[in-house]
ChimeraX commands (.cxc) that place a marker at each C-alpha (Angstrom):
marker #1 position 0.17,-0.06,-0.22 radius 0.5
marker #1 position 1.64,3.45,-0.99 radius 0.5
marker #1 position 1.95,5.78,1.67 radius 0.5
marker #1 position -0.59,8.28,-0.08 radius 0.5
marker #1 position -3.37,5.55,0.15 radius 0.5
marker #1 position -2.42,5.11,3.86 radius 0.5
marker #1 position -2.49,8.60,5.01 radius 0.5
marker #1 position 1.02,7.71,7.08 radius 0.5
marker #1 position 2.21,11.23,4.82 radius 0.5
marker #1 position -0.75,13.41,7.39 radius 0.5
marker #1 position 2.40,12.42,10.46 radius 0.5
marker #1 position 4.63,14.66,8.34 radius 0.5
marker #1 position 2.31,17.42,9.11 radius 0.5
marker #1 position 1.11,16.86,12.77 radius 0.5
marker #1 position 3.63,19.22,14.21 radius 0.5
marker #1 position 2.20,22.32,16.08 radius 0.5
marker #1 position 1.74,23.64,19.90 radius 0.5
marker #1 position 0.53,21.85,22.70 radius 0.5
marker #1 position -3.67,22.69,23.11 radius 0.5
marker #1 position -4.87,23.68,26.58 radius 0.5
marker #1 position -8.64,24.00,27.42 radius 0.5
marker #1 position -9.23,27.15,29.94 radius 0.5
marker #1 position -11.16,26.96,32.83 radius 0.5
marker #1 position -13.71,29.37,33.59 radius 0.5
marker #1 position -11.62,31.54,35.68 radius 0.5
marker #1 position -9.20,31.83,33.02 radius 0.5
marker #1 position -11.81,32.71,30.71 radius 0.5
marker #1 position -13.10,34.96,32.61 radius 0.5
marker #1 position -9.43,36.44,33.24 radius 0.5
marker #1 position -9.06,36.60,29.10 radius 0.5
marker #1 position -12.32,38.87,28.71 radius 0.5
marker #1 position -11.71,41.35,31.72 radius 0.5
marker #1 position -8.18,41.37,29.76 radius 0.5
marker #1 position -10.21,42.68,26.33 radius 0.5
marker #1 position -12.81,44.77,24.92 radius 0.5
marker #1 position -13.51,43.57,21.22 radius 0.5
marker #1 position -14.72,40.51,20.09 radius 0.5
marker #1 position -16.59,39.19,17.72 radius 0.5
marker #1 position -20.95,38.84,18.60 radius 0.5
marker #1 position -22.71,36.32,16.21 radius 0.5
marker #1 position -26.19,35.99,15.73 radius 0.5
marker #1 position -28.78,34.00,13.44 radius 0.5
marker #1 position -30.73,36.39,10.29 radius 0.5
marker #1 position -33.54,35.30,8.35 radius 0.5
marker #1 position -30.92,34.51,5.37 radius 0.5
marker #1 position -28.18,33.04,7.41 radius 0.5
marker #1 position -25.61,33.81,10.22 radius 0.5
marker #1 position -23.58,36.77,10.68 radius 0.5
marker #1 position -20.31,37.80,12.50 radius 0.5
marker #1 position -19.67,41.58,13.35 radius 0.5
marker #1 position -16.88,43.25,15.76 radius 0.5
marker #1 position -18.13,44.67,18.63 radius 0.5
marker #1 position -16.92,46.53,21.68 radius 0.5
marker #1 position -17.94,45.30,25.22 radius 0.5
marker #1 position -16.81,45.48,28.47 radius 0.5
marker #1 position -17.25,42.68,31.41 radius 0.5
marker #1 position -19.53,43.05,34.42 radius 0.5
marker #1 position -20.02,40.98,37.04 radius 0.5
marker #1 position -20.90,38.17,35.29 radius 0.5
marker #1 position -22.24,39.36,32.00 radius 0.5
marker #1 position -20.49,40.76,28.69 radius 0.5
marker #1 position -22.12,44.16,27.88 radius 0.5
marker #1 position -22.40,45.74,24.62 radius 0.5
marker #1 position -24.15,48.88,22.62 radius 0.5
marker #1 position -26.20,48.56,19.49 radius 0.5
marker #1 position -27.94,51.08,17.42 radius 0.5
marker #1 position -31.95,50.24,17.39 radius 0.5
marker #1 position -32.22,50.32,13.45 radius 0.5
marker #1 position -29.32,47.95,13.44 radius 0.5
marker #1 position -29.94,44.49,11.75 radius 0.5
marker #1 position -28.54,43.35,15.12 radius 0.5
marker #1 position -31.29,44.61,17.25 radius 0.5
marker #1 position -33.62,42.55,15.43 radius 0.5
marker #1 position -31.69,39.33,16.09 radius 0.5
marker #1 position -30.47,39.65,19.55 radius 0.5
marker #1 position -32.89,39.99,22.20 radius 0.5
marker #1 position -34.20,36.39,23.72 radius 0.5
marker #1 position -32.46,34.23,20.68 radius 0.5
marker #1 position -28.89,32.40,21.42 radius 0.5
marker #1 position -26.13,34.22,20.74 radius 0.5
marker #1 position -22.28,33.46,20.45 radius 0.5
marker #1 position -19.74,36.34,21.63 radius 0.5
marker #1 position -15.86,35.25,20.59 radius 0.5
marker #1 position -12.42,36.98,21.67 radius 0.5
marker #1 position -9.27,35.96,21.18 radius 0.5
marker #1 position -5.44,37.26,20.29 radius 0.5
marker #1 position -3.53,35.46,18.14 radius 0.5
marker #1 position 0.09,35.74,17.01 radius 0.5
marker #1 position 0.70,34.47,13.48 radius 0.5
marker #1 position 4.64,34.62,13.84 radius 0.5
marker #1 position 4.56,32.23,17.47 radius 0.5
marker #1 position 1.44,30.55,16.08 radius 0.5
marker #1 position 0.10,30.81,19.61 radius 0.5
marker #1 position -2.87,32.15,20.82 radius 0.5
marker #1 position -6.33,31.98,23.20 radius 0.5
marker #1 position -9.95,31.74,22.07 radius 0.5
marker #1 position -12.65,32.17,24.69 radius 0.5
marker #1 position -16.17,31.85,23.23 radius 0.5
marker #1 position -19.54,32.81,25.56 radius 0.5
marker #1 position -23.06,31.39,24.65 radius 0.5
marker #1 position -26.57,32.30,25.55 radius 0.5
marker #1 position -29.46,34.23,25.29 radius 0.5
marker #1 position -29.40,37.96,25.15 radius 0.5
marker #1 position -30.74,41.15,26.50 radius 0.5
marker #1 position -31.54,44.36,27.02 radius 0.5
marker #1 position -30.52,45.95,30.40 radius 0.5
marker #1 position -33.22,47.28,32.07 radius 0.5
marker #1 position -33.39,50.87,33.43 radius 0.5
marker #1 position -32.16,50.46,36.73 radius 0.5
marker #1 position -28.89,48.47,36.52 radius 0.5
marker #1 position -28.27,50.79,33.63 radius 0.5
marker #1 position -28.61,53.42,36.41 radius 0.5
marker #1 position -26.39,52.06,38.44 radius 0.5
marker #1 position -23.43,51.55,35.90 radius 0.5
marker #1 position -20.68,53.57,35.50 radius 0.5
marker #1 position -19.73,55.66,32.33 radius 0.5
marker #1 position -16.23,54.36,32.14 radius 0.5
marker #1 position -17.53,50.39,32.35 radius 0.5
marker #1 position -20.20,51.39,29.47 radius 0.5
marker #1 position -19.13,49.70,26.41 radius 0.5
marker #1 position -17.88,52.60,23.91 radius 0.5
marker #1 position -18.25,51.85,20.69 radius 0.5
marker #1 position -15.60,52.84,17.86 radius 0.5
marker #1 position -18.39,53.46,15.26 radius 0.5
marker #1 position -19.47,56.95,14.80 radius 0.5
marker #1 position -23.63,56.36,15.38 radius 0.5
marker #1 position -26.02,56.60,18.14 radius 0.5
marker #1 position -25.68,53.50,20.64 radius 0.5
marker #1 position -28.65,53.48,22.73 radius 0.5
marker #1 position -29.34,49.81,22.51 radius 0.5
marker #1 position -27.60,48.32,25.77 radius 0.5
marker #1 position -27.15,43.95,25.89 radius 0.5
marker #1 position -26.14,41.80,28.08 radius 0.5
marker #1 position -25.37,38.63,27.69 radius 0.5
marker #1 position -24.78,36.47,30.22 radius 0.5
marker #1 position -21.81,33.96,30.86 radius 0.5
marker #1 position -24.21,31.05,30.57 radius 0.5
marker #1 position -21.62,29.10,28.83 radius 0.5
marker #1 position -18.29,29.65,28.85 radius 0.5
marker #1 position -15.43,27.90,26.59 radius 0.5
marker #1 position -11.92,29.12,25.60 radius 0.5
marker #1 position -8.67,27.24,24.50 radius 0.5
marker #1 position -5.55,28.35,24.01 radius 0.5
marker #1 position -2.54,27.14,21.85 radius 0.5
marker #1 position 0.79,27.43,23.15 radius 0.5
marker #1 position 4.31,27.02,21.04 radius 0.5
marker #1 position 5.74,23.71,20.00 radius 0.5
marker link #1:1,2 radius 0.2
marker link #1:2,3 radius 0.2
marker link #1:3,4 radius 0.2
marker link #1:4,5 radius 0.2
marker link #1:5,6 radius 0.2
marker link #1:6,7 radius 0.2
marker link #1:7,8 radius 0.2
marker link #1:8,9 radius 0.2
marker link #1:9,10 radius 0.2
marker link #1:10,11 radius 0.2
marker link #1:11,12 radius 0.2
marker link #1:12,13 radius 0.2
marker link #1:13,14 radius 0.2
marker link #1:14,15 radius 0.2
marker link #1:15,16 radius 0.2
marker link #1:16,17 radius 0.2
marker link #1:17,18 radius 0.2
marker link #1:18,19 radius 0.2
marker link #1:19,20 radius 0.2
marker link #1:20,21 radius 0.2
marker link #1:21,22 radius 0.2
marker link #1:22,23 radius 0.2
marker link #1:23,24 radius 0.2
marker link #1:24,25 radius 0.2
marker link #1:25,26 radius 0.2
marker link #1:26,27 radius 0.2
marker link #1:27,28 radius 0.2
marker link #1:28,29 radius 0.2
marker link #1:29,30 radius 0.2
marker link #1:30,31 radius 0.2
marker link #1:31,32 radius 0.2
marker link #1:32,33 radius 0.2
marker link #1:33,34 radius 0.2
marker link #1:34,35 radius 0.2
marker link #1:35,36 radius 0.2
marker link #1:36,37 radius 0.2
marker link #1:37,38 radius 0.2
marker link #1:38,39 radius 0.2
marker link #1:39,40 radius 0.2
marker link #1:40,41 radius 0.2
marker link #1:41,42 radius 0.2
marker link #1:42,43 radius 0.2
marker link #1:43,44 radius 0.2
marker link #1:44,45 radius 0.2
marker link #1:45,46 radius 0.2
marker link #1:46,47 radius 0.2
marker link #1:47,48 radius 0.2
marker link #1:48,49 radius 0.2
marker link #1:49,50 radius 0.2
marker link #1:50,51 radius 0.2
marker link #1:51,52 radius 0.2
marker link #1:52,53 radius 0.2
marker link #1:53,54 radius 0.2
marker link #1:54,55 radius 0.2
marker link #1:55,56 radius 0.2
marker link #1:56,57 radius 0.2
marker link #1:57,58 radius 0.2
marker link #1:58,59 radius 0.2
marker link #1:59,60 radius 0.2
marker link #1:60,61 radius 0.2
marker link #1:61,62 radius 0.2
marker link #1:62,63 radius 0.2
marker link #1:63,64 radius 0.2
marker link #1:64,65 radius 0.2
marker link #1:65,66 radius 0.2
marker link #1:66,67 radius 0.2
marker link #1:67,68 radius 0.2
marker link #1:68,69 radius 0.2
marker link #1:69,70 radius 0.2
marker link #1:70,71 radius 0.2
marker link #1:71,72 radius 0.2
marker link #1:72,73 radius 0.2
marker link #1:73,74 radius 0.2
marker link #1:74,75 radius 0.2
marker link #1:75,76 radius 0.2
marker link #1:76,77 radius 0.2
marker link #1:77,78 radius 0.2
marker link #1:78,79 radius 0.2
marker link #1:79,80 radius 0.2
marker link #1:80,81 radius 0.2
marker link #1:81,82 radius 0.2
marker link #1:82,83 radius 0.2
marker link #1:83,84 radius 0.2
marker link #1:84,85 radius 0.2
marker link #1:85,86 radius 0.2
marker link #1:86,87 radius 0.2
marker link #1:87,88 radius 0.2
marker link #1:88,89 radius 0.2
marker link #1:89,90 radius 0.2
marker link #1:90,91 radius 0.2
marker link #1:91,92 radius 0.2
marker link #1:92,93 radius 0.2
marker link #1:93,94 radius 0.2
marker link #1:94,95 radius 0.2
marker link #1:95,96 radius 0.2
marker link #1:96,97 radius 0.2
marker link #1:97,98 radius 0.2
marker link #1:98,99 radius 0.2
marker link #1:99,100 radius 0.2
marker link #1:100,101 radius 0.2
marker link #1:101,102 radius 0.2
marker link #1:102,103 radius 0.2
marker link #1:103,104 radius 0.2
marker link #1:104,105 radius 0.2
marker link #1:105,106 radius 0.2
marker link #1:106,107 radius 0.2
marker link #1:107,108 radius 0.2
marker link #1:108,109 radius 0.2
marker link #1:109,110 radius 0.2
marker link #1:110,111 radius 0.2
marker link #1:111,112 radius 0.2
marker link #1:112,113 radius 0.2
marker link #1:113,114 radius 0.2
marker link #1:114,115 radius 0.2
marker link #1:115,116 radius 0.2
marker link #1:116,117 radius 0.2
marker link #1:117,118 radius 0.2
marker link #1:118,119 radius 0.2
marker link #1:119,120 radius 0.2
marker link #1:120,121 radius 0.2
marker link #1:121,122 radius 0.2
marker link #1:122,123 radius 0.2
marker link #1:123,124 radius 0.2
marker link #1:124,125 radius 0.2
marker link #1:125,126 radius 0.2
marker link #1:126,127 radius 0.2
marker link #1:127,128 radius 0.2
marker link #1:128,129 radius 0.2
marker link #1:129,130 radius 0.2
marker link #1:130,131 radius 0.2
marker link #1:131,132 radius 0.2
marker link #1:132,133 radius 0.2
marker link #1:133,134 radius 0.2
marker link #1:134,135 radius 0.2
marker link #1:135,136 radius 0.2
marker link #1:136,137 radius 0.2
marker link #1:137,138 radius 0.2
marker link #1:138,139 radius 0.2
marker link #1:139,140 radius 0.2
marker link #1:140,141 radius 0.2
marker link #1:141,142 radius 0.2
marker link #1:142,143 radius 0.2
marker link #1:143,144 radius 0.2
marker link #1:144,145 radius 0.2
marker link #1:145,146 radius 0.2
marker link #1:146,147 radius 0.2
view
């Protein structure tokens, strides 16, 4: 049997870093160290992934969007995902944290308690008055260590 037929040549490509599964505390620490990630939600015409500024307050990711954005129509009480990562292409290392759950608007009482410095500051111009919270219900993470 030729090496191609039994796929043994793939072993030549099996070099790389060690993959580590991160615990919840480390995932939370990494989420707290960044302020931009990618929001993923499903629309009637398929999935969308958009960059989004956020803050981590207690056990919730908080982000803002406009009332007239596509995302606003697909976030409330629906399952969404939010991913934050950091990659070093040169060293071929990095980490990724994924939060999955049902998002909802922050209630007025919680908004009043929110310090301005804690509020996520979106990069694009425009009114972003819809403040969304995503509880850290399901949090998973992975890190690739250099080989």
